[in-house]
Each structure stands twice: as C-alpha cells, then as structure tokens.
C-alpha positions as CSV (number, residue, x, y, z in Angstrom):
1,M,0.0,0.0,0.0
2,N,2.9,2.4,0.8
3,F,4.4,1.8,-2.6
4,L,1.1,2.6,-4.4
5,S,0.5,5.7,-2.4
6,T,4.0,6.9,-3.0
7,L,3.7,6.1,-6.7
8,F,0.4,7.9,-7.2
9,N,1.0,10.9,-4.9
10,G,4.0,12.0,-7.0
11,G,6.7,11.0,-4.6
12,N,10.1,9.6,-5.6
13,T,8.9,6.8,-7.8
14,V,12.4,5.4,-8.4
15,K,13.1,5.2,-4.7
16,A,9.7,3.5,-4.1
17,I,10.3,0.9,-6.8
18,G,13.9,0.3,-5.5
19,D,12.7,-0.2,-1.9
20,T,10.1,-2.6,-3.0
21,V,12.5,-4.6,-5.2
22,D,15.0,-4.6,-2.3
23,N,12.4,-5.9,0.1
24,L,11.4,-8.7,-2.4
25,F,15.0,-9.8,-3.3
26,T,18.0,-10.3,-1.2
27,S,21.6,-10.1,-2.4
28,D,24.1,-13.0,-2.3
29,E,25.9,-11.3,0.6
30,E,22.7,-11.0,2.7
31,R,21.8,-14.6,1.9
32,L,25.3,-15.8,3.0
33,E,25.2,-13.7,6.1
34,K,21.8,-15.2,7.1
35,Q,23.1,-18.7,6.3
36,N,26.2,-18.0,8.5
37,E,24.0,-16.8,11.4
38,F,21.8,-19.9,11.0
39,L,24.9,-22.2,11.0
40,K,26.4,-20.4,14.0
41,A,23.1,-20.8,16.0
42,N,22.8,-24.4,15.0
43,R,26.4,-25.1,16.1
44,E,25.8,-23.4,19.4
45,F,22.6,-25.4,19.9
46,D,24.5,-28.7,19.2
47,Y,27.3,-27.7,21.6
48,L,24.9,-26.9,24.4
49,E,22.9,-30.1,23.8
50,N,26.1,-32.3,23.9
51,K,27.2,-30.5,27.0
52,L,23.9,-31.2,28.7
53,I,24.0,-34.9,27.7
54,A,27.6,-35.1,29.1
55,E,26.4,-33.6,32.4
56,Q,23.5,-36.0,32.6
57,N,25.8,-39.0,31.9
58,T,28.2,-37.8,34.6
59,A,25.4,-37.5,37.1
60,Q,24.1,-41.0,36.2
61,A,27.6,-42.5,36.6
62,E,27.8,-41.0,40.1
63,V,24.4,-42.6,40.9
64,N,25.6,-45.9,39.5
65,K,28.7,-45.8,41.7
66,T,26.7,-45.1,44.8
67,E,24.3,-48.0,44.0
68,A,27.1,-50.4,43.3
69,T,28.8,-49.8,46.7
70,H,25.6,-50.3,48.6
71,T,25.5,-53.4,50.8
72,S,21.8,-54.2,50.4
73,L,20.9,-56.8,47.8
74,F,17.8,-54.8,46.8
75,V,19.9,-51.7,45.9
76,A,23.0,-53.2,44.4
77,G,21.5,-56.5,43.3
78,W,19.1,-55.4,40.6
79,R,21.6,-55.7,37.8
80,P,22.6,-59.2,38.6
81,A,18.9,-60.1,39.0
82,I,18.2,-58.8,35.5
83,G,21.2,-60.8,34.2
84,W,19.9,-64.0,35.8
85,V,16.4,-63.4,34.3
86,G,18.0,-62.9,30.9
87,A,20.1,-66.0,31.3
88,L,17.1,-68.1,32.3
89,A,15.1,-66.7,29.3
90,L,17.9,-67.6,26.9
91,F,18.2,-71.1,28.5
92,Y,14.5,-71.6,28.0
93,Q,14.4,-70.3,24.4
94,F,17.5,-72.1,23.1
95,I,17.8,-75.2,25.2
96,L,14.6,-76.1,27.1
97,Y,12.0,-75.0,24.4
98,P,13.6,-77.1,21.6
99,L,13.7,-80.1,23.9
100,L,10.1,-79.7,24.9
101,C,9.1,-79.5,21.3
102,W,10.5,-83.0,20.7
103,I,8.3,-84.7,23.3
104,P,5.6,-86.6,21.4
105,G,2.0,-85.9,22.2
106,M,2.9,-82.7,24.1
107,E,1.3,-79.4,23.1
108,T,3.9,-76.9,21.8
109,P,5.0,-74.6,24.7
110,P,4.8,-70.8,24.4
111,T,7.8,-69.0,23.0
112,P,9.3,-66.0,24.8
113,N,9.0,-62.6,23.4
114,S,12.5,-62.1,22.0
115,D,11.7,-58.6,20.7
116,A,11.8,-57.4,24.3
117,L,14.4,-59.9,25.5
118,Y,17.4,-59.2,23.2
119,P,17.8,-55.5,23.8
120,L,17.8,-56.2,27.5
121,I,20.4,-58.9,27.3
122,M,22.6,-56.9,24.9
123,G,22.6,-54.0,27.3
124,M,23.5,-56.3,30.2
125,L,26.3,-57.9,28.1
126,G,27.7,-54.4,27.5
127,I,27.6,-53.7,31.2
128,G,29.2,-57.1,31.9
129,T,32.0,-56.4,29.5
130,L,32.8,-53.1,31.2
131,R,32.7,-54.9,34.6
132,S,35.2,-57.5,33.3
133,F,37.5,-54.6,32.1
134,D,37.3,-53.1,35.6
135,K,38.4,-56.4,37.1
136,L,41.3,-56.8,34.7
137,K,42.5,-53.3,35.6
138,G,42.3,-54.1,39.3
139,T,39.5,-51.7,40.1
140,D,37.2,-54.5,41.4
141,T,34.8,-53.3,44.1
142,K,34.0,-55.3,47.2
143,S,31.6,-58.2,46.6
144,L,28.2,-58.2,48.2
145,K,27.9,-59.9,51.5
C-alpha cells in the first residue's frame, strides 16, 4: 500500500520501486550472512545439547557408583537379577524349548517374546564387559555380603 500511495502521490517513484524490489529480493551477501547466522546458531545449539548430555551422563555415573557400593541386595543386586532373568530366558528359548518340542504328544509350549528380551540382554552384556574390564585393571569393588 505504501508503494502505491508513493507512486500515485507524485513521490520519488524510483526510490519507491527500488525499496520494493530490495524488500522482495536479497543479495548474495545478505543470503550468505543469514546462512552463517543460522549455522552459528545451529552449532551453538549442538554444543549446548552435547554439554547437557555429558552432564547427565556424569550424574548418572555417580548414581551408579553409589548404587554399586551399597551393601543391600535390593539396591546393588538389581543388575545381577536382570542378568539372571536374561540367562534363564535364553536357557528356555535355546535349550529347554527345543527339547520340549521333541516330546511326542505334548502341546507346543509358548515361545518367549524375543523382541523385548534381546535389547535387555545386549545391554546387560555391555555392562558385563565393562565390569570385566574393571576387574582386569584391578579396580574391582568389594563383593556383596
């Protein structure tokens, strides 16, 4: 509306057209400047996100250390309990279940839900590997009594 009123009221037509074209189109320098600002903001966001994740991981590691040194089986024993449940589930799925399927006249037993089982066991195996590394390095903690 400003362009039209300036054009028809006898104002500086060239300036009005130039301002309108300048508002519609940006130069390569302006485009690069905006792109650099966007990249800088994105890089800053990624840095802060990674910093927050690192702080959370550090805090969780401290909680894990405190839990592992606790003498109560209900506090420090939940990881071994999950490991034993996973071992029993694997025993059932790969040893007991095939044997039960061979028994003639017996109805086929139910199979465990391996979609939920394997991620749990893989996570526990990763934790077990790190624990073995600790033992090799001589940083073994006191056993539960």
